[in-house]
C-alpha positions in Angstrom: -2.1 23.7 -6.7 -4.4 20.9 -7.8 -7.5 23.1 -7.3 -5.9 25.9 -9.3 -5.0 23.5 -12.1 -8.6 22.2 -12.1 -10.1 25.7 -12.2 -7.8 26.6 -15.2 -9.0 23.4 -16.9 -12.6 24.4 -16.2 -12.1 28.0 -17.4 -10.8 26.7 -20.7 -14.2 25.0 -21.3 -12.8 21.5 -20.9 -15.9 19.8 -19.6 -17.0 19.0 -23.1 -13.6 17.6 -23.9 -14.0 15.0 -21.2 -16.7 13.2 -23.2 -14.6 13.5 -26.3 -11.6 12.0 -24.7 -13.5 9.1 -23.2 -15.2 8.4 -26.6 -11.8 8.4 -28.4 -10.0 6.2 -25.9 -13.0 4.0 -25.1 -11.9 4.1 -21.4 -14.9 4.1 -19.0 -15.5 7.1 -16.8 -13.7 6.9 -13.5 -16.6 8.4 -11.6 -19.9 6.5 -11.7 -22.3 8.3 -9.2 -25.4 6.2 -9.5 -26.5 7.3 -6.0 -26.3 10.9 -7.1 -24.1 12.0 -4.2 -22.2 14.7 -6.0 -23.2 17.9 -7.8 -22.2 18.3 -11.4 -19.3 20.6 -10.4 -18.1 18.1 -7.8 -18.3 15.2 -10.2 -16.3 17.2 -12.7 -13.6 18.0 -10.1 -13.4 14.4 -8.9 -13.2 13.1 -12.5 -10.4 15.5 -13.3 -8.5 14.4 -10.2 -8.9 10.6 -10.8 -8.0 11.0 -14.5 -4.8 12.9 -13.6 -3.7 10.3 -11.0 -4.6 7.3 -13.2 -2.9 8.6 -16.3 0.2 9.8 -14.4 0.7 6.5 -12.6 -0.8 4.2 -15.3 -3.0 2.8 -12.5 -6.8 3.1 -12.6 -8.4 4.9 -9.6 -12.1 4.6 -9.8 -15.1 5.8 -7.6 -18.6 4.2 -7.8 -21.7 4.9 -5.7 -24.8 2.8 -5.8 -28.1 3.2 -4.0 -28.4 -0.5 -3.0 -26.6 -3.7 -3.5 -29.9 -5.6 -4.0 -28.9 -8.5 -1.9 -25.4 -8.9 -3.4 -22.3 -8.6 -1.2 -20.3 -5.4 -1.8 -17.1 -7.3 -2.5 -18.8 -9.2 -5.4 -20.5 -6.0 -6.6 -17.2 -4.1 -6.6 -15.2 -6.8 -8.2 -17.8 -7.5 -10.9 -18.2 -3.8 -11.7 -14.4 -3.5 -12.1 -14.3 -6.4 -14.5 -17.4 -5.8 -16.5 -16.7 -2.1 -17.1 -13.2 -2.8 -18.3 -11.2 -1.0 -15.7 -7.5 -1.6 -15.1 -4.4 -0.3 -16.8 -1.9 -2.5 -18.6 -1.8 -6.2 -19.2 -2.3 -7.0 -15.5 -5.3 -4.6 -15.2 -3.7 -2.5 -12.5 -6.1 -0.4 -10.5 -8.4 0.2 -7.5 -12.1 0.8 -7.3 -14.0 2.3 -4.3 -17.7 1.4 -4.1 -20.1 3.1 -1.7 -23.5 1.4 -1.1 -25.8 3.9 0.5 -28.7 1.7 1.7 -26.3 -0.7 3.4 -23.9 2.1 4.5 -20.9 0.0 3.3 -17.7 0.9 1.5 -15.3 -1.5 -0.3 -12.1 -1.0 -2.2 -11.5 -3.7 -4.9 -7.9 -3.9 -6.1 -6.5 -5.5 -9.2 -3.0 -6.3 -10.7 -0.3 -4.4 -8.8 -3.0 -2.8 -6.7 -3.2 -6.1 -4.7 0.4 -5.6 -3.5 0.4 -1.8 -3.3 -2.8 -1.5 -1.2 -2.5 -4.1 1.6 -4.5 -4.4 4.9 -2.4 -1.7 6.6 -3.1 0.7 3.7 -6.8 -0.1 3.8 -6.8 0.7 7.5 -5.1 4.1 6.9 -7.4 4.7 4.0 -10.4 4.1 6.2 -9.1 6.6 8.8 -8.8 9.2 6.1 -12.1 8.9 4.3 -14.9 7.2 6.4 -15.4 10.2 8.7 -16.2 12.3 5.7 -18.7 9.7 4.4 -20.4 9.5 7.8 -20.8 13.3 7.8 -22.1 13.4 4.2 -19.0 15.1 2.8 -18.7 12.6 -0.1 -16.4 14.7 -2.3 -13.9 15.1 0.5 -14.0 11.4 1.2 -13.5 10.5 -2.4 -10.6 12.9 -2.7 -9.0 11.4 0.4 -9.3 7.9 -1.2 -7.7 9.3 -4.4 -4.7 10.7 -2.4 -4.3 7.5 -0.6 -4.2 5.5 -3.8 -1.5 7.9 -5.2 0.7 7.5 -2.1 0.3 3.7 -2.1 1.4 3.4 -5.8 4.2 6.0 -5.6 5.7 4.9 -2.3 4.8 1.3 -2.0 2.2 1.9 0.8 0.3 4.9 2.2 2.7 5.1 5.2 5.7 3.9 3.2 5.8 0.7 5.3 5.7 -2.0 2.7 4.7 -3.0 -0.8 7.0 -3.1 -3.9 7.8 0.6 -4.2 10.4 2.0 -1.9 11.6 -1.3 -0.4 13.0 -2.6 -3.7 15.4 0.3 -3.8 16.1 1.0 -0.1 16.7 -2.5 1.2 19.8 -3.3 -1.1 21.0 0.2 -0.7 20.7 0.1 3.1 22.5 -3.3 3.3 25.4 -2.0 1.1 25.8 1.2 3.3 25.7 -0.9 6.5 28.3 -3.3 5.1 30.7 -0.5 4.1 30.3 1.3 7.5 30.9 -2.0 9.4 34.0 -2.7 7.3 35.5 0.7 8.0 34.8 0.6 11.7 36.3 -3.0 12.0 39.4 -1.9 10.0 39.9 1.0 12.3 39.8 -1.2 15.4 42.2 -3.7 13.8 44.7 -1.0 12.9 44.8 0.1 16.5 45.9 -3.4 17.7 49.4 -3.3 16.5 50.9 -4.8 19.7 48.7 -7.9 19.5 49.9 -11.0 17.6 48.0 -14.1 16.6 48.6 -17.1 18.9 47.6 -20.6 17.8 46.7 -21.8 21.4 45.0 -20.2 24.3 47.8 -21.4 26.7 50.1 -18.8 25.2 48.1 -16.2 27.1 48.3 -17.9 30.5 51.2 -17.2 32.8 52.8 -20.3 34.4 51.9 -21.0 38.0 49.2 -18.3 37.9 46.4 -20.7 38.5 46.0 -24.2 39.8 42.8 -26.2 39.6 42.3 -28.5 42.6 38.7 -29.3 42.1 36.1 -29.0 39.3 32.5 -29.8 38.9 29.6 -29.0 36.5 26.7 -27.0 38.0 23.5 -26.2 36.2 22.7 -22.5 36.6 19.7 -21.6 34.4 18.2 -22.1 31.0 16.9 -19.6 28.4 13.6 -20.0 26.6 13.5 -18.3 23.3 9.9 -17.9 22.1 9.2 -18.5 18.4 6.4 -16.3 17.0 3.6 -18.2 15.4 3.4 -17.5 11.7 0.7 -15.0 10.8 -2.3 -16.4 9.0 -2.8 -15.2 5.5 -5.4 -12.5 5.3 -7.3 -14.2 2.5 -8.1 -10.9 0.8 -6.8 -12.1 -2.5 -9.6 -13.9 -4.3 -11.0 -14.7 -7.7 -14.1 -12.9 -9.0 -17.0 -14.5 -10.9 -15.2 -13.6 -14.1 -12.1 -15.4 -13.1 -10.0 -12.3 -12.4 -7.9 -12.1 -9.2 -8.7 -9.2 -6.9 -7.7 -8.0 -3.4 -9.1 -5.3 -1.2 -11.3 -4.8 1.8 -14.0 -2.5 3.3 -16.3 -1.7 6.1 -19.2 0.5 7.2 -19.6 4.2 7.5 
């Protein structure tokens, strides 16, 4: 469906309109292929996909390739590129930028605003599984599209696997608690209604028959003890950091 929509967009001669729209809105292009990894057709397809996702979700999804980092760390390079080029949607500059450094064979996703929460370490691991194999095989368009799909899922569902973040959990947790409370109440009420022959007694002696038991000897005997381990709190990942421009970023990366 996406490929069909893109082809219709191309058939209408929309490539020239891309430049016009960018010029009118002053928004930087979401594909910056400095390492020349994509053909013109592939770059147009990727630009269309990233623009569609970004505008639909109000969340910038950006791809950048560079030939070399020139001695800079890829985290710093990605963060600075995001800030200096003016990416990020809304007041909190929501977005994610994937940078590929070809000489160093490294990739890094810099997140900003709500992206820091939406794309956590688990999401980055899942993202890596989806795209890095394509990069290693030289299928850069497929890898970039896998990244774009991962960003869409993370923003829409609060995590690529729906495991966390601020999306689904904010709705489902209160709803689940309410449903559980109602079910527990109904089950307990049913049990209570079945105990019509039972009446409340103030003391336990009311349930003991006289002369039924005589205690002639008593003693305390230690049987066993139970050790309940307490998990050690997890250390903070430290992925949230401040860039050289003073803007807070998250993210992570690796090699391909």
